[in-house]
LORO-729070 format. One record per residue: residue number from 0; residue in three letters; x, z, y of N, C-alpha, C, O in turn. Coordinates in Angstrom, 1 decimal. Each point is the difference from the previous one (the first is absolute). Layout:
N
{num->NUM	residuo->Ala	n_c1->X	n_c3->Z	n_c2->Y	ca_c1->X	ca_c3->Z	ca_c2->Y	c_c1->X	c_c3->Z	c_c2->Y	o_c1->X	o_c3->Z	o_c2->Y}
...
end
This chain:
107
{num->0	residuo->Met	n_c1->104.6	n_c3->0.3	n_c2->-65.7	ca_c1->1.1	ca_c3->-0.1	ca_c2->0.9	c_c1->0.6	c_c3->1.4	c_c2->0.3	o_c1->-0.7	o_c3->0.9	o_c2->0.4}
{num->1	residuo->Ala	n_c1->2.0	n_c3->-0.8	n_c2->-0.7	ca_c1->0.7	ca_c3->1.3	ca_c2->0.2	c_c1->0.3	c_c3->0.2	c_c2->1.4	o_c1->-0.2	o_c3->-0.8	o_c2->0.9}
{num->2	residuo->Thr	n_c1->0.7	n_c3->2.0	n_c2->-0.6	ca_c1->0.4	ca_c3->0.3	ca_c2->1.4	c_c1->1.2	c_c3->-0.8	c_c2->0.3	o_c1->0.7	o_c3->-0.5	o_c2->-0.9}
{num->3	residuo->Lys	n_c1->-0.5	n_c3->0.3	n_c2->2.2	ca_c1->1.1	ca_c3->-0.9	ca_c2->0.5	c_c1->1.0	c_c3->0.8	c_c2->0.8	o_c1->-0.4	o_c3->0.9	o_c2->0.8}
{num->4	residuo->Lys	n_c1->1.6	n_c3->-1.1	n_c2->-1.1	ca_c1->1.1	ca_c3->0.8	ca_c2->0.7	c_c1->0.2	c_c3->-0.7	c_c2->1.4	o_c1->0.1	o_c3->-1.2	o_c2->0.1}
{num->5	residuo->Val	n_c1->-0.1	n_c3->2.0	n_c2->1.0	ca_c1->0.2	ca_c3->-0.5	ca_c2->1.3	c_c1->1.2	c_c3->0.7	c_c2->0.6	o_c1->0.2	o_c3->1.2	o_c2->-0.3}
{num->6	residuo->Thr	n_c1->0.5	n_c3->-1.9	n_c2->1.1	ca_c1->1.2	ca_c3->0.5	ca_c2->0.7	c_c1->-0.2	c_c3->-0.1	c_c2->1.5	o_c1->-0.9	o_c3->-0.7	o_c2->0.4}
{num->7	residuo->Asp	n_c1->1.8	n_c3->1.3	n_c2->0.3	ca_c1->0.0	ca_c3->-0.2	ca_c2->1.5	c_c1->0.2	c_c3->-1.5	c_c2->0.3	o_c1->-0.7	o_c3->-0.6	o_c2->0.9}
{num->8	residuo->Ala	n_c1->1.5	n_c3->-0.1	n_c2->-1.7	ca_c1->0.3	ca_c3->-1.4	ca_c2->0.3	c_c1->-1.2	c_c3->-0.9	c_c2->-0.3	o_c1->-0.3	o_c3->-1.0	o_c2->0.6}
{num->9	residuo->Ser	n_c1->-0.5	n_c3->1.4	n_c2->-1.7	ca_c1->-1.2	ca_c3->-0.8	ca_c2->-0.3	c_c1->-1.3	c_c3->0.5	c_c2->0.6	o_c1->-1.1	o_c3->-0.6	o_c2->-0.3}
{num->10	residuo->Phe	n_c1->1.1	n_c3->1.7	n_c2->1.0	ca_c1->-1.2	ca_c3->0.6	ca_c2->0.5	c_c1->-0.9	c_c3->-0.9	c_c2->0.8	o_c1->-1.2	o_c3->-0.1	o_c2->-0.2}
{num->11	residuo->His	n_c1->1.8	n_c3->-0.7	n_c2->1.1	ca_c1->-0.8	ca_c3->-0.9	ca_c2->0.9	c_c1->-0.7	c_c3->-1.0	c_c2->-0.9	o_c1->-1.2	o_c3->-0.3	o_c2->0.2}
{num->12	residuo->Ser	n_c1->2.0	n_c3->-0.4	n_c2->-1.0	ca_c1->-0.6	ca_c3->-1.1	ca_c2->-0.8	c_c1->-1.0	c_c3->0.5	c_c2->-1.1	o_c1->-1.0	o_c3->-0.6	o_c2->-0.2}
{num->13	residuo->Asp	n_c1->1.4	n_c3->1.8	n_c2->-0.4	ca_c1->-0.9	ca_c3->0.5	ca_c2->-1.1	c_c1->-1.2	c_c3->0.7	c_c2->0.5	o_c1->-1.0	o_c3->0.0	o_c2->-0.7}
{num->14	residuo->Val	n_c1->1.1	n_c3->0.7	n_c2->1.8	ca_c1->-1.1	ca_c3->0.9	ca_c2->0.5	c_c1->-0.6	c_c3->-0.6	c_c2->1.2	o_c1->-1.2	o_c3->-0.2	o_c2->0.0}
{num->15	residuo->Ile	n_c1->1.9	n_c3->0.1	n_c2->1.1	ca_c1->-0.5	ca_c3->-0.4	ca_c2->1.3	c_c1->-0.7	c_c3->-1.4	c_c2->-0.1	o_c1->-1.0	o_c3->-0.2	o_c2->0.6}
{num->16	residuo->Ser	n_c1->1.7	n_c3->-0.7	n_c2->-1.2	ca_c1->-0.5	ca_c3->-1.4	ca_c2->-0.1	c_c1->-0.9	c_c3->-0.3	c_c2->-1.2	o_c1->-0.4	o_c3->-1.2	o_c2->-0.2}
{num->17	residuo->Ser	n_c1->0.1	n_c3->2.2	n_c2->-0.6	ca_c1->-0.8	ca_c3->-0.2	ca_c2->-1.2	c_c1->-1.4	c_c3->-0.5	c_c2->0.4	o_c1->-0.6	o_c3->0.4	o_c2->1.0}
{num->18	residuo->Gly	n_c1->0.1	n_c3->-1.3	n_c2->-1.8	ca_c1->-1.4	ca_c3->-0.6	ca_c2->0.2	c_c1->-1.1	c_c3->1.0	c_c2->-0.5	o_c1->-1.1	o_c3->-0.2	o_c2->0.3}
{num->19	residuo->Lys	n_c1->1.5	n_c3->1.2	n_c2->-1.1	ca_c1->-1.0	ca_c3->1.0	ca_c2->-0.4	c_c1->0.5	c_c3->1.4	c_c2->0.3	o_c1->1.2	o_c3->0.2	o_c2->0.2}
{num->20	residuo->Pro	n_c1->-2.1	n_c3->0.8	n_c2->-0.2	ca_c1->0.5	ca_c3->1.4	ca_c2->0.3	c_c1->1.1	c_c3->0.4	c_c2->-1.0	o_c1->0.1	o_c3->-0.4	o_c2->-1.1}
{num->21	residuo->Val	n_c1->0.8	n_c3->1.3	n_c2->1.7	ca_c1->1.1	ca_c3->0.5	ca_c2->-0.8	c_c1->0.0	c_c3->1.5	c_c2->0.2	o_c1->0.0	o_c3->0.5	o_c2->1.1}
{num->22	residuo->Leu	n_c1->0.0	n_c3->0.2	n_c2->-2.3	ca_c1->0.2	ca_c3->1.5	ca_c2->0.1	c_c1->1.5	c_c3->0.3	c_c2->-0.3	o_c1->0.4	o_c3->-0.4	o_c2->-1.1}
{num->23	residuo->Val	n_c1->0.3	n_c3->1.0	n_c2->2.0	ca_c1->1.4	ca_c3->0.3	ca_c2->-0.2	c_c1->0.1	c_c3->1.5	c_c2->-0.3	o_c1->-0.4	o_c3->0.9	o_c2->0.7}
{num->24	residuo->Asp	n_c1->1.0	n_c3->-0.6	n_c2->-1.9	ca_c1->0.3	ca_c3->1.3	ca_c2->-0.4	c_c1->1.4	c_c3->0.3	c_c2->0.4	o_c1->1.0	o_c3->-0.5	o_c2->-0.6}
{num->25	residuo->Phe	n_c1->-0.8	n_c3->1.4	n_c2->1.6	ca_c1->1.3	ca_c3->0.5	ca_c2->0.4	c_c1->0.4	c_c3->1.1	c_c2->-0.9	o_c1->-0.7	o_c3->1.1	o_c2->-0.1}
{num->26	residuo->Trp	n_c1->1.8	n_c3->-1.2	n_c2->-0.7	ca_c1->0.3	ca_c3->1.0	ca_c2->-1.0	c_c1->1.5	c_c3->0.1	c_c2->-0.1	o_c1->0.8	o_c3->-0.7	o_c2->0.6}
{num->27	residuo->Ala	n_c1->-0.3	n_c3->1.6	n_c2->-1.5	ca_c1->1.4	ca_c3->0.2	ca_c2->-0.3	c_c1->0.1	c_c3->0.5	c_c2->-1.5	o_c1->-0.9	o_c3->0.6	o_c2->-0.5}
{num->28	residuo->Glu	n_c1->2.1	n_c3->-0.9	n_c2->-0.1	ca_c1->0.2	ca_c3->0.4	ca_c2->-1.4	c_c1->-0.1	c_c3->1.5	c_c2->-0.2	o_c1->-0.5	o_c3->0.4	o_c2->-1.0}
{num->29	residuo->Trp	n_c1->1.0	n_c3->0.4	n_c2->1.9	ca_c1->0.0	ca_c3->1.4	ca_c2->-0.1	c_c1->-1.3	c_c3->0.7	c_c2->0.2	o_c1->-0.1	o_c3->1.2	o_c2->-0.1}
{num->30	residuo->Cys	n_c1->-0.9	n_c3->-1.9	n_c2->0.5	ca_c1->-1.3	ca_c3->0.5	ca_c2->0.4	c_c1->-0.9	c_c3->0.1	c_c2->-1.2	o_c1->-0.5	o_c3->-1.0	o_c2->-0.5}
{num->31	residuo->Gly	n_c1->0.2	n_c3->2.2	n_c2->0.0	ca_c1->-0.8	ca_c3->0.2	ca_c2->-1.1	c_c1->-1.5	c_c3->-0.5	c_c2->0.1	o_c1->-0.4	o_c3->-0.8	o_c2->-0.8}
{num->32	residuo->Pro	n_c1->-0.2	n_c3->1.1	n_c2->1.9	ca_c1->-1.4	ca_c3->-0.5	ca_c2->0.3	c_c1->0.0	c_c3->-1.6	c_c2->0.0	o_c1->-1.0	o_c3->-0.6	o_c2->-0.4}
{num->33	residuo->Cys	n_c1->2.1	n_c3->0.0	n_c2->0.9	ca_c1->0.1	ca_c3->-1.4	ca_c2->0.1	c_c1->0.0	c_c3->-0.6	c_c2->-1.4	o_c1->-0.7	o_c3->-1.0	o_c2->-0.3}
{num->34	residuo->Arg	n_c1->1.5	n_c3->1.6	n_c2->-0.6	ca_c1->0.1	ca_c3->-0.5	ca_c2->-1.3	c_c1->-1.3	c_c3->0.3	c_c2->-0.8	o_c1->-0.4	o_c3->-0.8	o_c2->-0.9}
{num->35	residuo->Met	n_c1->-0.3	n_c3->1.8	n_c2->1.3	ca_c1->-1.3	ca_c3->0.4	ca_c2->-0.6	c_c1->-1.1	c_c3->-1.1	c_c2->0.2	o_c1->-0.7	o_c3->-0.4	o_c2->-0.9}
{num->36	residuo->Ile	n_c1->0.7	n_c3->-0.1	n_c2->2.1	ca_c1->-1.0	ca_c3->-1.0	ca_c2->0.4	c_c1->0.4	c_c3->-1.5	c_c2->-0.4	o_c1->-0.9	o_c3->-0.9	o_c2->0.0}
{num->37	residuo->Gly	n_c1->2.1	n_c3->0.7	n_c2->-0.3	ca_c1->0.5	ca_c3->-1.3	ca_c2->-0.4	c_c1->-0.8	c_c3->-0.7	c_c2->-1.0	o_c1->-0.4	o_c3->-1.2	o_c2->0.2}
{num->38	residuo->Pro	n_c1->0.2	n_c3->1.8	n_c2->-1.4	ca_c1->-0.8	ca_c3->-0.6	ca_c2->-1.0	c_c1->-1.5	c_c3->-0.4	c_c2->0.4	o_c1->-0.5	o_c3->-1.0	o_c2->-0.3}
{num->39	residuo->Ala	n_c1->-0.1	n_c3->1.9	n_c2->1.1	ca_c1->-1.3	ca_c3->-0.2	ca_c2->0.6	c_c1->0.0	c_c3->-1.3	c_c2->0.9	o_c1->-0.9	o_c3->-0.8	o_c2->-0.1}
{num->40	residuo->Leu	n_c1->1.9	n_c3->0.7	n_c2->0.9	ca_c1->0.1	ca_c3->-1.2	ca_c2->0.9	c_c1->0.2	c_c3->-1.2	c_c2->-0.8	o_c1->-0.5	o_c3->-1.1	o_c2->0.4}
{num->41	residuo->Glu	n_c1->1.3	n_c3->1.1	n_c2->-1.5	ca_c1->0.1	ca_c3->-1.1	ca_c2->-0.9	c_c1->-1.3	c_c3->-0.5	c_c2->-0.5	o_c1->-0.4	o_c3->-1.2	o_c2->0.0}
{num->42	residuo->Glu	n_c1->-0.4	n_c3->2.2	n_c2->-0.5	ca_c1->-1.4	ca_c3->-0.3	ca_c2->-0.5	c_c1->-0.9	c_c3->-0.6	c_c2->1.0	o_c1->-0.7	o_c3->-0.9	o_c2->-0.2}
{num->43	residuo->Ile	n_c1->0.8	n_c3->1.5	n_c2->1.4	ca_c1->-0.9	ca_c3->-0.5	ca_c2->1.1	c_c1->0.4	c_c3->-1.4	c_c2->0.4	o_c1->-0.8	o_c3->-0.8	o_c2->0.3}
{num->44	residuo->Ala	n_c1->2.1	n_c3->0.5	n_c2->-0.3	ca_c1->0.5	ca_c3->-1.3	ca_c2->0.3	c_c1->-0.5	c_c3->-1.0	c_c2->-1.0	o_c1->-0.4	o_c3->-1.1	o_c2->0.4}
{num->45	residuo->Glu	n_c1->0.3	n_c3->1.5	n_c2->-1.7	ca_c1->-0.6	ca_c3->-0.9	ca_c2->-1.0	c_c1->-1.5	c_c3->-0.2	c_c2->0.3	o_c1->-0.5	o_c3->-1.1	o_c2->-0.1}
{num->46	residuo->Glu	n_c1->-0.2	n_c3->2.2	n_c2->0.4	ca_c1->-1.5	ca_c3->-0.1	ca_c2->0.2	c_c1->-0.4	c_c3->-0.7	c_c2->1.3	o_c1->-1.1	o_c3->-0.6	o_c2->0.0}
{num->47	residuo->Leu	n_c1->1.8	n_c3->0.8	n_c2->1.0	ca_c1->-0.4	ca_c3->-0.5	ca_c2->1.3	c_c1->0.9	c_c3->-1.1	c_c2->0.5	o_c1->0.0	o_c3->-0.4	o_c2->1.2}
{num->48	residuo->Gly	n_c1->0.8	n_c3->-0.2	n_c2->-2.1	ca_c1->1.0	ca_c3->-1.0	ca_c2->0.4	c_c1->-0.5	c_c3->-1.2	c_c2->0.8	o_c1->0.7	o_c3->-0.6	o_c2->0.8}
{num->49	residuo->Glu	n_c1->-1.9	n_c3->0.2	n_c2->-1.0	ca_c1->-0.6	ca_c3->-1.1	ca_c2->0.7	c_c1->-0.3	c_c3->0.4	c_c2->1.5	o_c1->0.1	o_c3->-0.9	o_c2->0.8}
{num->50	residuo->Gln	n_c1->-0.4	n_c3->2.1	n_c2->-0.6	ca_c1->-0.4	ca_c3->0.5	ca_c2->1.4	c_c1->1.2	c_c3->0.5	c_c2->0.8	o_c1->0.0	o_c3->-0.2	o_c2->1.2}
{num->51	residuo->Val	n_c1->1.0	n_c3->0.7	n_c2->-1.8	ca_c1->1.1	ca_c3->0.7	ca_c2->0.7	c_c1->1.3	c_c3->-0.1	c_c2->-0.8	o_c1->0.0	o_c3->0.1	o_c2->-1.2}
{num->52	residuo->Thr	n_c1->1.1	n_c3->-0.1	n_c2->2.0	ca_c1->1.3	ca_c3->0.1	ca_c2->-0.6	c_c1->0.5	c_c3->1.4	c_c2->0.1	o_c1->-0.1	o_c3->0.6	o_c2->1.1}
{num->53	residuo->Ile	n_c1->0.6	n_c3->0.0	n_c2->-2.2	ca_c1->0.5	ca_c3->1.4	ca_c2->0.1	c_c1->1.5	c_c3->-0.2	c_c2->0.0	o_c1->0.6	o_c3->-0.5	o_c2->-1.0}
{num->54	residuo->Ala	n_c1->0.0	n_c3->1.0	n_c2->2.0	ca_c1->1.5	ca_c3->-0.1	ca_c2->0.2	c_c1->0.6	c_c3->1.4	c_c2->0.0	o_c1->-0.6	o_c3->1.0	o_c2->0.4}
{num->55	residuo->Lys	n_c1->1.9	n_c3->-0.9	n_c2->-0.8	ca_c1->0.7	ca_c3->1.2	ca_c2->0.0	c_c1->1.3	c_c3->-0.2	c_c2->0.8	o_c1->0.7	o_c3->-0.9	o_c2->-0.2}
{num->56	residuo->Leu	n_c1->-0.4	n_c3->1.9	n_c2->1.1	ca_c1->1.2	ca_c3->-0.1	ca_c2->0.8	c_c1->0.7	c_c3->1.4	c_c2->-0.1	o_c1->-0.5	o_c3->1.0	o_c2->0.3}
{num->57	residuo->Asn	n_c1->1.7	n_c3->-1.1	n_c2->-0.8	ca_c1->0.9	ca_c3->1.2	ca_c2->-0.2	c_c1->0.6	c_c3->0.4	c_c2->1.3	o_c1->0.8	o_c3->-0.8	o_c2->0.6}
{num->58	residuo->Ile	n_c1->-1.2	n_c3->2.0	n_c2->0.0	ca_c1->0.4	ca_c3->0.4	ca_c2->1.3	c_c1->1.5	c_c3->0.3	c_c2->0.1	o_c1->0.6	o_c3->-0.1	o_c2->1.1}
{num->59	residuo->Asp	n_c1->0.0	n_c3->0.4	n_c2->-2.2	ca_c1->1.5	ca_c3->0.3	ca_c2->0.0	c_c1->0.8	c_c3->-1.3	c_c2->0.1	o_c1->1.0	o_c3->-0.1	o_c2->0.7}
{num->60	residuo->Glu	n_c1->-1.5	n_c3->-1.0	n_c2->-1.4	ca_c1->0.7	ca_c3->-1.3	ca_c2->0.0	c_c1->-0.3	c_c3->-0.8	c_c2->1.3	o_c1->0.8	o_c3->-0.8	o_c2->0.4}
{num->61	residuo->Asp	n_c1->-2.0	n_c3->1.0	n_c2->0.1	ca_c1->-0.5	ca_c3->-0.8	ca_c2->1.1	c_c1->-0.7	c_c3->0.9	c_c2->1.1	o_c1->-1.2	o_c3->0.2	o_c2->0.0}
{num->62	residuo->Pro	n_c1->2.0	n_c3->0.4	n_c2->0.9	ca_c1->-0.6	ca_c3->1.0	ca_c2->0.9	c_c1->-0.6	c_c3->-0.5	c_c2->1.3	o_c1->-0.7	o_c3->0.7	o_c2->0.7}
{num->63	residuo->Asp	n_c1->0.9	n_c3->-2.0	n_c2->-0.4	ca_c1->-0.5	ca_c3->-0.5	ca_c2->1.2	c_c1->-1.6	c_c3->-0.1	c_c2->0.1	o_c1->-0.5	o_c3->0.5	o_c2->1.0}
{num->64	residuo->Ala	n_c1->-0.1	n_c3->-1.1	n_c2->-2.0	ca_c1->-1.5	ca_c3->-0.1	ca_c2->0.1	c_c1->-0.7	c_c3->1.4	c_c2->0.0	o_c1->-0.9	o_c3->0.2	o_c2->0.8}
{num->65	residuo->Pro	n_c1->1.4	n_c3->0.8	n_c2->-1.6	ca_c1->-0.7	ca_c3->1.3	ca_c2->0.1	c_c1->0.2	c_c3->0.6	c_c2->1.4	o_c1->-1.0	o_c3->0.6	o_c2->0.5}
{num->66	residuo->Ala	n_c1->2.1	n_c3->-0.8	n_c2->0.1	ca_c1->0.2	ca_c3->0.6	ca_c2->1.4	c_c1->-0.9	c_c3->-0.7	c_c2->0.9	o_c1->-0.6	o_c3->0.6	o_c2->0.9}
{num->67	residuo->Arg	n_c1->0.5	n_c3->-2.0	n_c2->-1.0	ca_c1->-0.9	ca_c3->-0.8	ca_c2->0.9	c_c1->-1.4	c_c3->0.5	c_c2->-0.1	o_c1->-0.7	o_c3->-0.1	o_c2->1.0}
{num->68	residuo->Tyr	n_c1->0.2	n_c3->0.5	n_c2->-2.2	ca_c1->-1.4	ca_c3->0.3	ca_c2->-0.1	c_c1->-0.2	c_c3->1.5	c_c2->-0.1	o_c1->-1.1	o_c3->0.5	o_c2->-0.4}
{num->69	residuo->Gly	n_c1->2.1	n_c3->0.3	n_c2->0.8	ca_c1->-0.2	ca_c3->1.4	ca_c2->0.2	c_c1->-0.2	c_c3->0.8	c_c2->-1.3	o_c1->-0.7	o_c3->1.0	o_c2->-0.1}
{num->70	residuo->Val	n_c1->1.3	n_c3->-1.5	n_c2->-1.0	ca_c1->-0.2	ca_c3->0.7	ca_c2->-1.3	c_c1->0.9	c_c3->1.3	c_c2->0.1	o_c1->1.2	o_c3->-0.1	o_c2->0.1}
{num->71	residuo->Arg	n_c1->-1.9	n_c3->1.3	n_c2->-0.2	ca_c1->0.7	ca_c3->1.3	ca_c2->0.1	c_c1->0.1	c_c3->0.6	c_c2->-1.4	o_c1->1.0	o_c3->0.8	o_c2->-0.2}
{num->72	residuo->Gly	n_c1->-1.9	n_c3->-1.0	n_c2->-0.7	ca_c1->0.0	ca_c3->0.6	ca_c2->-1.3	c_c1->-0.4	c_c3->-1.0	c_c2->-1.0	o_c1->-0.6	o_c3->-1.1	o_c2->0.3}
{num->73	residuo->Ile	n_c1->1.0	n_c3->1.3	n_c2->-1.6	ca_c1->-0.3	ca_c3->-0.9	ca_c2->-1.0	c_c1->-0.7	c_c3->0.7	c_c2->-1.2	o_c1->0.3	o_c3->1.2	o_c2->-0.2}
{num->74	residuo->Pro	n_c1->-1.1	n_c3->-1.9	n_c2->-0.5	ca_c1->-0.4	ca_c3->-1.4	ca_c2->0.1	c_c1->-0.9	c_c3->-0.2	c_c2->1.2	o_c1->-0.9	o_c3->0.8	o_c2->0.3}
{num->75	residuo->Thr	n_c1->1.1	n_c3->-1.9	n_c2->0.4	ca_c1->-0.9	ca_c3->-0.5	ca_c2->1.1	c_c1->-0.4	c_c3->-1.4	c_c2->-0.4	o_c1->0.9	o_c3->-0.8	o_c2->-0.2}
{num->76	residuo->Met	n_c1->-2.2	n_c3->0.5	n_c2->0.2	ca_c1->-0.4	ca_c3->-1.3	ca_c2->-0.2	c_c1->-0.7	c_c3->-0.5	c_c2->1.3	o_c1->-0.9	o_c3->0.6	o_c2->0.5}
{num->77	residuo->Ile	n_c1->1.3	n_c3->-1.8	n_c2->-0.1	ca_c1->-0.5	ca_c3->-0.6	ca_c2->1.2	c_c1->-0.6	c_c3->-1.4	c_c2->-0.4	o_c1->0.7	o_c3->-0.8	o_c2->-0.6}
{num->78	residuo->Leu	n_c1->-2.0	n_c3->0.6	n_c2->1.0	ca_c1->-0.6	ca_c3->-1.3	ca_c2->-0.3	c_c1->0.2	c_c3->-0.9	c_c2->1.2	o_c1->-0.4	o_c3->0.4	o_c2->1.1}
{num->79	residuo->Phe	n_c1->0.9	n_c3->-1.5	n_c2->-1.3	ca_c1->0.2	ca_c3->-1.0	ca_c2->1.0	c_c1->-1.0	c_c3->-1.2	c_c2->-0.2	o_c1->-0.1	o_c3->-0.5	o_c2->-1.1}
{num->80	residuo->Arg	n_c1->-0.6	n_c3->0.1	n_c2->2.2	ca_c1->-0.9	ca_c3->-1.1	ca_c2->0.0	c_c1->0.3	c_c3->-0.9	c_c2->1.2	o_c1->0.1	o_c3->0.5	o_c2->1.1}
{num->81	residuo->Asn	n_c1->0.2	n_c3->-1.8	n_c2->-1.3	ca_c1->0.3	ca_c3->-0.9	ca_c2->1.1	c_c1->1.2	c_c3->0.5	c_c2->0.8	o_c1->0.0	o_c3->-0.1	o_c2->1.2}
{num->82	residuo->Gly	n_c1->1.0	n_c3->0.7	n_c2->-1.9	ca_c1->1.2	ca_c3->0.4	ca_c2->0.7	c_c1->-0.1	c_c3->1.4	c_c2->0.7	o_c1->1.0	o_c3->0.4	o_c2->0.6}
{num->83	residuo->Glu	n_c1->-2.2	n_c3->0.2	n_c2->-0.7	ca_c1->-0.2	ca_c3->1.3	ca_c2->0.7	c_c1->-0.1	c_c3->1.1	c_c2->-1.0	o_c1->-0.7	o_c3->-0.2	o_c2->-1.0}
{num->84	residuo->Ala	n_c1->1.2	n_c3->1.4	n_c2->1.3	ca_c1->-0.3	ca_c3->1.2	ca_c2->-0.8	c_c1->-1.4	c_c3->0.5	c_c2->0.3	o_c1->-0.3	o_c3->0.4	o_c2->1.2}
{num->85	residuo->Val	n_c1->-0.6	n_c3->-0.4	n_c2->-2.2	ca_c1->-1.4	ca_c3->0.3	ca_c2->0.3	c_c1->-0.4	c_c3->1.3	c_c2->-0.7	o_c1->-1.1	o_c3->0.5	o_c2->0.4}
{num->86	residuo->Ala	n_c1->1.8	n_c3->0.0	n_c2->-1.3	ca_c1->-0.4	ca_c3->1.3	ca_c2->-0.6	c_c1->1.3	c_c3->0.6	c_c2->-0.7	o_c1->0.9	o_c3->-0.7	o_c2->-0.4}
{num->87	residuo->Thr	n_c1->-0.9	n_c3->2.1	n_c2->0.4	ca_c1->1.1	ca_c3->0.7	ca_c2->-0.5	c_c1->-0.5	c_c3->1.1	c_c2->-0.9	o_c1->-1.0	o_c3->0.7	o_c2->0.3}
{num->88	residuo->Lys	n_c1->1.6	n_c3->-0.5	n_c2->-1.4	ca_c1->-0.2	ca_c3->1.2	ca_c2->-0.9	c_c1->1.3	c_c3->0.6	c_c2->-0.3	o_c1->0.9	o_c3->-0.6	o_c2->-0.5}
{num->89	residuo->Val	n_c1->-0.8	n_c3->1.9	n_c2->0.7	ca_c1->1.2	ca_c3->0.8	ca_c2->-0.3	c_c1->-0.2	c_c3->0.9	c_c2->-1.1	o_c1->-1.0	o_c3->0.7	o_c2->-0.1}
{num->90	residuo->Gly	n_c1->1.9	n_c3->-0.7	n_c2->-0.8	ca_c1->0.0	ca_c3->1.0	ca_c2->-1.2	c_c1->-0.6	c_c3->-0.6	c_c2->-1.2	o_c1->-0.6	o_c3->-1.1	o_c2->0.0}
{num->91	residuo->Ala	n_c1->0.9	n_c3->1.7	n_c2->-1.1	ca_c1->-0.4	ca_c3->-0.4	ca_c2->-1.3	c_c1->-1.5	c_c3->0.3	c_c2->-0.3	o_c1->-0.5	o_c3->1.0	o_c2->0.6}
{num->92	residuo->Ala	n_c1->-0.1	n_c3->-1.8	n_c2->-1.4	ca_c1->-1.4	ca_c3->0.3	ca_c2->-0.3	c_c1->-0.3	c_c3->-0.7	c_c2->-1.4	o_c1->0.8	o_c3->-0.9	o_c2->-0.4}
{num->93	residuo->Pro	n_c1->-1.8	n_c3->1.3	n_c2->-0.3	ca_c1->-0.3	ca_c3->-0.6	ca_c2->-1.3	c_c1->-0.4	c_c3->-1.5	c_c2->0.3	o_c1->-0.4	o_c3->-0.4	o_c2->1.1}
{num->94	residuo->Lys	n_c1->0.6	n_c3->-0.4	n_c2->-2.2	ca_c1->-0.3	ca_c3->-1.4	ca_c2->0.1	c_c1->-1.4	c_c3->-0.3	c_c2->0.5	o_c1->-0.1	o_c3->-0.9	o_c2->0.9}
{num->95	residuo->Ser	n_c1->-0.9	n_c3->1.6	n_c2->-1.3	ca_c1->-1.4	ca_c3->-0.2	ca_c2->0.4	c_c1->-0.1	c_c3->0.1	c_c2->1.5	o_c1->-0.7	o_c3->-0.7	o_c2->0.7}
{num->96	residuo->Gln	n_c1->1.4	n_c3->1.7	n_c2->-0.1	ca_c1->-0.1	ca_c3->0.2	ca_c2->1.4	c_c1->0.8	c_c3->-1.1	c_c2->0.8	o_c1->-0.5	o_c3->-0.5	o_c2->1.0}
{num->97	residuo->Leu	n_c1->1.6	n_c3->0.2	n_c2->-1.5	ca_c1->0.8	ca_c3->-1.1	ca_c2->0.6	c_c1->-0.8	c_c3->-1.3	c_c2->0.0	o_c1->-0.1	o_c3->-0.7	o_c2->1.0}
{num->98	residuo->Lys	n_c1->-0.5	n_c3->0.4	n_c2->-2.1	ca_c1->-0.7	ca_c3->-1.3	ca_c2->-0.1	c_c1->-1.2	c_c3->0.0	c_c2->0.8	o_c1->-0.3	o_c3->-1.0	o_c2->0.7}
{num->99	residuo->Ser	n_c1->-0.5	n_c3->2.1	n_c2->-0.6	ca_c1->-1.2	ca_c3->0.1	ca_c2->0.8	c_c1->0.3	c_c3->-0.1	c_c2->1.5	o_c1->-0.7	o_c3->-0.6	o_c2->0.7}
{num->100	residuo->Trp	n_c1->1.8	n_c3->1.3	n_c2->-0.3	ca_c1->0.5	ca_c3->-0.1	ca_c2->1.4	c_c1->0.3	c_c3->-1.5	c_c2->0.3	o_c1->-0.4	o_c3->-0.5	o_c2->1.1}
{num->101	residuo->Leu	n_c1->1.2	n_c3->-0.1	n_c2->-1.9	ca_c1->0.4	ca_c3->-1.4	ca_c2->0.2	c_c1->-1.2	c_c3->-0.9	c_c2->0.0	o_c1->-0.1	o_c3->-0.9	o_c2->0.9}
{num->102	residuo->Glu	n_c1->-0.8	n_c3->1.0	n_c2->-1.8	ca_c1->-1.2	ca_c3->-0.8	ca_c2->-0.1	c_c1->-0.8	c_c3->0.1	c_c2->1.3	o_c1->-0.6	o_c3->-0.9	o_c2->0.5}
{num->103	residuo->Gly	n_c1->0.5	n_c3->2.2	n_c2->0.0	ca_c1->-0.8	ca_c3->0.3	ca_c2->1.2	c_c1->0.6	c_c3->-0.7	c_c2->1.2	o_c1->-0.7	o_c3->-0.5	o_c2->0.9}
{num->104	residuo->Glu	n_c1->2.1	n_c3->0.5	n_c2->-0.9	ca_c1->0.7	ca_c3->-0.7	ca_c2->1.2	c_c1->-0.1	c_c3->-1.5	c_c2->-0.1	o_c1->0.0	o_c3->-0.7	o_c2->1.0}
{num->105	residuo->Leu	n_c1->-0.1	n_c3->0.2	n_c2->-2.2	ca_c1->0.0	ca_c3->-1.5	ca_c2->-0.2	c_c1->-1.4	c_c3->-0.5	c_c2->0.3	o_c1->-0.2	o_c3->-1.2	o_c2->0.2}
{num->106	residuo->Ala	n_c1->-0.9	n_c3->2.0	n_c2->-0.3	ca_c1->-1.4	ca_c3->-0.4	ca_c2->0.1	c_c1->-0.3	c_c3->-0.6	c_c2->1.3	o_c1->-1.1	o_c3->-0.4	o_c2->0.3}
end
């Protein structure tokens, strides 16, 4: 399962109302670290697809959700469970660190 594109318009149905946890990657085209972690998030989406949905929201195209959740820098990843933001990770990291952080939060 690949990453899912989320917009301000789809945020409630795709993230808040989701039946399983959703990790939202807040990113932008011009952000080098965001582009750096993109392939890692795609791989993690494939590996953990049964447990969590990995979504990407472009902050330039859809500024409302980032403002609502206090996103100040990118990349910022926020894990939502049952409609609530339960964990946040700011900044790029190697795939192994991202995956172990996410697995720890899902446990």
